[in-house]
ZAMARGU-4260 file (C-alpha; in steps of 0.2 Angstrom, whole numbers, plus 5000, padded with zeros to 4 digits):
<rodrens>
0) 4977/4972/5022 | 4976/4976/5006 | 4958/4967/4999 | 4942/4977/4990 | 4925/4971/4989
5) 4924/4966/4972 | 4937/4952/4976 | 4931/4948/4991 | 4912/4948/4980 | 4924/4930/4972
10) 4935/4925/4985 | 4926/4931/5002 | 4945/4926/5009 | 4945/4910/5003 | 4927/4905/4999
15) 4922/4900/4986 | 4909/4909/4972 | 4895/4899/4984 | 4894/4910/4996 | 4889/4923/4983
20) 4872/4912/4980 | 4868/4909/4998 | 4873/4928/5002 | 4859/4933/4987 | 4845/4921/4992
25) 4847/4927/5010 | 4847/4945/5003 | 4830/4941/4993 | 4821/4933/5008 | 4825/4947/5023
30) 4827/4963/5011 | 4842/4975/5013 | 4840/4992/5022 | 4846/5007/5016 | 4856/5023/5023
35) 4848/5033/5035 | 4838/5049/5026 | 4840/5062/5039 | 4856/5065/5046 | 4866/5080/5056
40) 4882/5082/5048 | 4889/5098/5057 | 4902/5105/5048 | 4919/5107/5051 | 4936/5115/5044
45) 4954/5113/5047 | 4961/5127/5058 | 4969/5140/5049 | 4982/5148/5060 | 4994/5136/5064
50) 5008/5149/5071 | 5002/5148/5091 | 5007/5127/5091 | 5022/5120/5091 | 5022/5110/5075
55) 5017/5125/5066 | 5032/5137/5073 | 5044/5121/5068 | 5036/5115/5050 | 5039/5132/5043
60) 5055/5137/5052 | 5070/5129/5040 | 5056/5132/5024 | 5068/5140/5012 | 5054/5151/5006
65) 5034/5150/5009 | 5030/5139/4992 | 5038/5126/4997 | 5035/5109/5007 | 5048/5099/5017
70) 5048/5080/5016 | 5056/5065/5023 | 5053/5047/5017 | 5047/5034/5029 | 5053/5016/5023
75) 5055/5007/5038 | 5039/5002/5047 | 5044/5007/5065 | 5049/5025/5060 | 5032/5028/5051
80) 5022/5023/5066 | 5033/5032/5077 | 5030/5047/5066 | 5011/5049/5068 | 5011/5046/5086
85) 5024/5057/5092 | 5012/5071/5078 | 4997/5065/5091 | 5007/5067/5107 | 5012/5084/5101
90) 4997/5091/5092 | 4990/5106/5103 | 4975/5112/5091 | 4967/5098/5078 | 4971/5080/5072
95) 4963/5073/5057 | 4965/5055/5050 | 4958/5049/5036 | 4961/5029/5032 | 4955/5014/5021
100) 4958/5000/5035 | 4960/5007/5053 | 4961/4989/5061 | 4954/4985/5080 | 4973/4976/5082
105) 4987/4981/5095 | 4991/4994/5082 | 4974/5002/5079 | 4972/5001/5099 | 4986/5012/5103
110) 4983/5022/5089 | 4967/5026/5097 | 4971/5028/5112 | 4984/5040/5107 | 4971/5048/5099
115) 4959/5048/5114 | 4974/5056/5126 | 4974/5071/5114 | 4957/5074/5116 | 4959/5076/5133
120) 4973/5087/5131 | 4957/5099/5123 | 4964/5094/5105 | 4950/5092/5093 | 4950/5073/5082
125) 4942/5071/5069 | 4945/5050/5063 | 4938/5047/5046 | 4937/5030/5041 | 4931/5020/5028
130) 4917/5007/5033 | 4923/4990/5023 | 4933/4984/5035 | 4924/4990/5053 | 4916/4976/5056
135) 4929/4971/5072 | 4929/4990/5075 | 4911/4995/5077 | 4912/4996/5097 | 4930/5001/5098
140) 4927/5016/5087 | 4909/5021/5094 | 4916/5023/5112 | 4929/5035/5107 | 4918/5045/5098
145) 4908/5047/5116 | 4924/5057/5123 | 4923/5074/5122 | 4931/5081/5106 | 4933/5066/5096
150) 4920/5065/5080 | 4923/5047/5071 | 4913/5047/5053 | 4911/5032/5041 | 4913/5034/5021
155) 4900/5026/5012 | 4894/5015/5026 | 4884/4997/5026 | 4868/5000/5035 | 4865/4982/5042
160) 4873/4965/5046 | 4887/4972/5055 | 4891/4961/5065 | 4904/4950/5051 | 4908/4957/5032
165) 4898/4942/5025 | 4882/4947/5034 | 4886/4965/5027 | 4888/4960/5010 | 4871/4948/5011
170) 4862/4965/5018 | 4867/4976/5004 | 4867/4962/4989 | 4856/4974/4979 | 4864/4990/4982
175) 4881/4984/4978 | 4883/4997/4964 | 4885/5010/4979 | 4895/4998/4993 | 4907/4992/4982
180) 4913/5010/4981 | 4927/5014/4992 | 4938/5026/5002 | 4957/5022/4998 | 4964/5036/5006
185) 4977/5037/5015 | 4983/5053/5027 | 4987/5061/5046 | 4987/5078/5048 | 4992/5086/5065
190) 4989/5105/5068 | 4987/5108/5049 | 5007/5109/5052 | 5013/5093/5047 | 5008/5075/5039
195) 5011/5059/5033 | 5003/5054/5017 | 5009/5036/5009 | 5001/5018/5005 | 4999/5012/5024
200) 4983/5008/5032 | 4984/5008/5053 | 4985/4987/5055 | 4997/4976/5062 | 5003/4971/5047
205) 5008/4988/5037 | 5019/4992/5055 | 5031/4975/5056 | 5021/4969/5069 | 5012/4951/5062
210) 5019/4936/5063 | 5014/4930/5048 | 5018/4943/5033 | 5021/4961/5034 | 5019/4974/5019
215) 5035/4984/5011 | 5027/5002/5011 | 5033/5020/5009 | 5026/5036/5017 | 5033/5050/5019
220) 5032/5067/5033 | 5027/5082/5026 | 5028/5100/5031 | 5027/5117/5023 | 5016/5126/5010
225) 5006/5109/5004 | 4999/5103/5023 | 4985/5117/5020 | 4980/5108/5004 | 4980/5091/5010
230) 4968/5098/5026 | 4958/5105/5013 | 4955/5089/5006 | 4951/5080/5021 | 4936/5092/5022
235) 4931/5089/5008 | 4926/5072/5010 | 4921/5075/5030 | 4908/5087/5022 | 4904/5076/5010
240) 4887/5068/5009 | 4892/5051/5009 | 4900/5050/5025 | 4891/5047/5041 | 4893/5051/5061
245) 4895/5034/5067 | 4882/5036/5079 | 4870/5036/5065 | 4874/5020/5058 | 4880/5009/5073
250) 4868/5006/5088 | 4876/5015/5102 | 4873/5007/5119 | 4875/5017/5135 | 4879/5034/5141
255) 4892/5045/5137 | 4901/5039/5154 | 4897/5021/5150 | 4904/5022/5133 | 4922/5031/5138
260) 4924/5018/5150 | 4920/5004/5138 | 4934/5012/5128 | 4946/5011/5144 | 4945/4995/5145
265) 4944/4988/5126 | 4960/4998/5125 | 4969/4997/5143 | 4984/4986/5138 | 4989/4995/5122
270) 5003/5001/5131 | 5010/4983/5137 | 5009/4983/5115 | 5016/4998/5112 | 5028/5002/5095
275) 5045/5003/5102 | 5054/5018/5098 | 5066/5017/5083 | 5085/5019/5091 | 5095/5018/5077
280) 5096/5028/5060 | 5084/5023/5046 | 5090/5017/5027 | 5090/5036/5024 | 5101/5039/5038
285) 5086/5050/5048 | 5084/5046/5067 | 5067/5044/5077 | 5055/5060/5072 | 5054/5064/5091
290) 5075/5068/5092 | 5072/5080/5080 | 5056/5087/5086 | 5066/5089/5104 | 5081/5098/5098
295) 5068/5110/5088 | 5075/5104/5071 | 5069/5095/5058 | 5081/5087/5043 | 5071/5087/5029
300) 5070/5091/5009 | 5062/5104/5001 | 5054/5106/4988 | 5038/5112/4977 | 5025/5098/4979
305) 5006/5097/4974 | 4994/5087/4982 | 4978/5079/4974 | 4961/5065/4979 | 4950/5062/4969
310) 4933/5069/4972 | 4922/5059/4985 | 4908/5059/4971 | 4916/5045/4965 | 4906/5035/4977
315) 4888/5040/4965 | 4894/5027/4952 | 4898/5026/4934 | 4911/5037/4927 | 4896/5041/4913
320) 4883/5044/4926 | 4896/5059/4933 | 4904/5068/4921 | 4907/5085/4930 | 4915/5073/4943
325) 4926/5060/4933 | 4941/5051/4940 | 4951/5060/4927 | 4945/5077/4932 | 4961/5086/4933
330) 4960/5085/4952 | 4961/5066/4951 | 4976/5054/4955 | 4975/5044/4941 | 4974/5058/4929
335) 4991/5067/4937 | 4999/5052/4940 | 4997/5048/4920 | 5001/5064/4915 | 5016/5065/4923
340) 5021/5047/4918 | 5019/5049/4898 | 5027/5065/4899 | 5042/5055/4904 | 5058/5059/4892
345) 5071/5048/4899 | 5064/5035/4912 | 5050/5029/4923 | 5050/5019/4937 | 5035/5015/4946
350) 5029/5003/4962 | 5013/4996/4962 | 5006/4980/4973 | 4993/4978/4958 | 4996/4980/4942
355) 4983/4977/4929 | 4987/4991/4914 | 4971/4989/4905 | 4973/4992/4886 | 4975/5013/4891
360) 4990/5009/4899 | 4998/4997/4889 | 4995/5010/4875 | 5005/5021/4886 | 5018/5009/4889
365) 5020/5009/4868 | 5022/5023/4869 | 5035/5028/4880 | 5046/5013/4874 | 5043/5020/4855
370) 5052/5036/4862 | 5067/5027/4871 | 5061/5030/4887 | 5068/5016/4899 | 5053/5010/4910
375) 5054/4998/4927 | 5038/4991/4934 | 5042/4984/4951 | 5025/4971/4958 | 5021/4957/4967
380) 5024/4942/4963 | 5010/4927/4964 | 5018/4922/4979 | 5022/4940/4987 | 5001/4943/4983
385) 4991/4946/4998 | 4976/4946/4981 | 4979/4930/4970 | 4965/4934/4958 | 4973/4952/4955
390) 4987/4940/4949 | 4977/4936/4937 | 4973/4951/4928 | 4992/4957/4929 | 4999/4941/4921
395) 4988/4946/4905 | 4997/4959/4903 | 5014/4951/4908 | 5022/4943/4891 | 5017/4961/4882
400) 5026/4970/4895 | 5042/4961/4892 | 5042/4959/4874 | 5040/4980/4874 | 5055/4981/4884
405) 5048/4986/4901 | 5061/4979/4915 | 5047/4968/4926 | 5053/4963/4944 | 5041/4952/4956
410) 5043/4953/4973 | 5050/4936/4983 | 5046/4933/5000 | 5059/4921/5000 | 5072/4931/4992
415) 5067/4945/5006 | 5067/4931/5022 | 5086/4927/5013 | 5091/4948/5012 | 5103/4954/5027
420) 5092/4973/5022 | 5076/4965/5024 | 5082/4957/5039 | 5069/4967/5051 | 5054/4953/5041
425) 5062/4941/5052 | 5053/4924/5049 | 5038/4933/5043 | 5032/4936/5025 | 5037/4949/5014
430) 5023/4959/5001 | 5025/4974/4992 | 5011/4987/4998 | 5021/5003/4991 | 5010/5016/4978
435) 5026/5025/4972 | 5035/5032/4954 | 5048/5042/4949 | 5049/5051/4935 | 5066/5057/4925
440) 5073/5057/4943 | 5066/5072/4946 | 5047/5071/4950 | 5041/5058/4965 | 5023/5051/4965
445) 5019/5045/4983 | 5000/5041/4988 | 4987/5027/4989 | 4982/5024/4970 | 4984/5008/4961
450) 4987/5003/4944 | 4972/4993/4941 | 4954/4994/4937 | 4950/4997/4954 | 4957/5013/4958
455) 4954/5019/4941 | 4935/5017/4942 | 4929/5013/4960 | 4940/5019/4973 | 4942/5036/4980
460) 4962/5041/4981 | 4975/5054/4986 | 4992/5056/4979 | 5008/5069/4983 | 5018/5075/4967
465) 5036/5080/4972 | 5047/5091/4963 | 5065/5085/4970 | 5079/5078/4962 | 5086/5075/4980
470) 5069/5064/4984 | 5068/5055/4967 | 5086/5050/4973 | 5082/5043/4989 | 5067/5034/4981
475) 5077/5027/4966 | 5088/5018/4980 | 5075/5012/4991 | 5068/5003/4978 | 5083/4997/4970
480) 5085/4987/4987 | 5070/4977/4983 | 5075/4974/4966 | 5094/4969/4969 | 5092/4958/4985
485) 5071/4953/4984 | 5066/4952/4969 | 5065/4943/4954 | 5067/4949/4935 | 5056/4944/4924
490) 5061/4940/4905 | 5055/4929/4890 | 5064/4914/4888 | 5067/4907/4871 | 5052/4900/4867
495) 5042/4915/4872 | 5039/4909/4889 | 5039/4918/4905 | 5056/4916/4913 | 5060/4921/4934
500) 5079/4926/4938 | 5087/4928/4952 | 5106/4927/4956 | 5112/4910/4966 | 5110/4909/4984
505) 5130/4908/4986 | 5130/4924/4975 | 5145/4917/4965 | 5135/4903/4952 | 5125/4907/4937
510) 5107/4915/4939 | 5092/4902/4946 | 5080/4903/4932 | 5062/4896/4935 | 5048/4891/4924
515) 5034/4891/4934 | 5027/4904/4944 | 5041/4904/4961 | 5037/4899/4977 | 5021/4892/4974
520) 5013/4875/4972 | 5002/4865/4958 | 4986/4867/4968 | 4987/4885/4971 | 4990/4886/4951
525) 4978/4875/4946 | 4966/4884/4957 | 4968/4902/4949 | 4967/4893/4932 | 4947/4886/4938
530) 4944/4905/4945 | 4951/4915/4929 | 4936/4912/4918 | 4925/4920/4933 | 4932/4934/4936
535) 4930/4953/4926 | 4944/4961/4924 | 4934/4979/4927 | 4930/4973/4944 | 4948/4970/4951
</rodrens>
């Protein structure tokens, strides 16, 4: 799920703008609740001595030197979830979890139960979740927090109307400038020694467990020098004034033992839905992480790396009101993505599910192309996206991107389903969710940043920049699987109109050229046209 607050303000998951009028009236009649003023937030920091943990010892065992970090790309969902679960099962001192979305579904409950089991072994567990999509998880999360060694905190929470997303919006409409600023970071750290970073949230659709649609995404396992930096970025959020202990926001019912029993009852059947341990090697030839951990050796790519996160003070409001903590300050993710991409000398390859380059982004693309830099963009088609309103913003720039010579690809759900390489999707639709970049075949970006105004202005983000030709080659190969097997190539036709090109289904005939948004019907396209004048780009 990648929907954002502002997009919901216009679509409300398929509802009309009329919802806003009703909610606004309700807010005026009932008033808006405020956040609690006096809240105890006991500060805590990541553990510093990892040498006495099994993960800590293994993390440094194969390092060429103390300045390098180890990486293993996790393109396949089962391997990515397996990595998180194995780190949680083997952690001995601490687990830090930070996500934009942690869903109360089979995937979310199984992971939370695994974290509970770690806490019962004496492991300190800190869970930090953005509050936008916790409406169905309040009871689950506060029951988890009743366990010794577990703390759960919410970023920028909604103080009232917590039962449903729409009632949350209703109770917060007069506070909209605050609550539409969200924490989009995604981070999992065990024993301050190993981590998982990337684009995946914790929900069925990110791990190939949704019957309708699942995401193509990318994470990476991380060890070595950059992990303490990732932990310090977690601490920056955990101890910030924009984070609230869940007990200060959610009504707690029952004694701690009763709450712990409630958690047990809510998750007892999680084992029935446990993710299967991968038994084959993945697209890059890696076996399941557990096998490496059992053997005491890790197959990794070692490289120098940097980690950046936006300041949590992004929740304060418009950039001009907080010049000291601007999103484009040196520590910000977007600032550094721009820095590396603009410095490209030969080629830049970017994947993003939501693409709205804006004037600044278009100028950067124009300058790169004028210097002869090859520029490739991979994003969702209208048929693939879970955010059709964002597609409105993207399509305004699409013709100019192609005119500038950008190699533009859009994911095709139909081609995903037909591809043997993507057979893991079965009959479920495929959607792109990976946020990555490769610059000059030697610098890799993996993180949570979308290339749209919301990531720029309103959401906080986290990202890694890895200096490794080997990792760059691996990621380029993975993206190539998408462009070759699962996407349309977008071009301009003879009359300057957009065309979508794909190989013939039998592989031997001429390319298939389409002149309307592929795999969509007239009704969905018409609906989008009617909404277009109502959606300001800055909120997408």
